[in-house]
N, C-alpha and C positions, 0 to 999 in steps of 0.2 A: 466548772465546766470538767467534762471527764470527756478520755479519749473512749471514742463508742468501742475499740479495739480489744484495749486494755484495763481500761477504767482508771488509768491516771491522771492527777488533774492537769489539768490545761493552763498556759500563761498569755496573757493579754499580749500581743504583740504589737497591734495599734488599734486605735478606734474601729469596732467593729470586726476585727480576727484575731480570734484563740487561736494555738497552737497548741498540739500534744507535749509532754515532756520526757514522751518517750520516743523512739525512732520510726513511731507509726506515719507519720505525717499528715495525721487527718487535721485540717481547718474547717472551722465551723462560723460561718458569717454569725453576728449578732441581728436579733432582730430588727427591723428597720422601723424608724421612727413614721408612724403615721399620726392624725387628726380626720374623726370625721363627725360631723352634725348630726344630728338625731331629733329629728324634726316632730311637732305634737303629733304628727298625722302617722308617725309612722316613716317616713321617708329618711334615706340616707345621702348625706353630702361630703364626698369625698374633699377633703382640703389639701391642696398641692404644698402647703407650709404650715408652718405651726404658727398659728395666730399671736398678733401682738396683744397685748392689753386690750386696746380700743377696738381691734377687730373681735376679739372675746365677748367684751361687752356689748356691742354694736349686735351679734348674733345671737345674745343667749338675752337681750333686753334691759339691760342691769346693769349692778353691781353684781362681780362675778365670786363666786366662791369657789373653791376647789374640794374636792371630795376622792383621797386615793380609797380602791378599792382593789379586789384581790387580781392576781396576774400581770400586775404592772400597770393595771392603768388607773388616770386622773380622770374623773369627770370634771367638768367649768360646766355651773350651773347659775344661775338667778337667783343670788342671795337671799332677794325677798320675792321670790317667785312666788310663794303660797300667799303671804301679807297682799300681792297685789290682785291675786285672784285669777291667776295661769289656770290652765287648764292641765291636767294629769297626763304625764308623757310616759304611757304604758313600755313601750320599747326600750325606756332607756333606765326605766323602774326596774326592770329585770337583771340591770347589772348591781345597783346598790340595794343591800339587805336591811338597810335600816327604815326604810319609808319609801312614800311615794317622792317621786321627781315630779317637776312641773316645767313647762315650757320646754324651748329648745334648748339640746342640751352636747356639749362638745366632747367626745370622746379622745382623750390622747393615751397613745400609746408609746411604750418608749421616752415619753416625755413627761416630767413632774409638774410641769407651771407653764404657763404661756409667757413669751417673750417680754 
């Protein structure tokens, strides 16, 4: 992180708060953590907290696999979704450049894993 006024580096003061090393006094809040379920039909459901392993398995319908993608996002998918013949999730596949995703997908922003 850099100060917006003078471009000097910023230091982490405490969780989520950054302060400039200069005397500009800028503070920039860190991106908020959030989790969203993308259903096969394209609907999105915001989760109020990071899902536990059991909750993530229930949401995706099987054993989970974590896929790290660009911009600090992590996708939680059903590890055996293709083998089980789940339908393609077109909306979630937009996040993943290496192939199609199937079934319901959890998008974690800021978190890199489930609880």
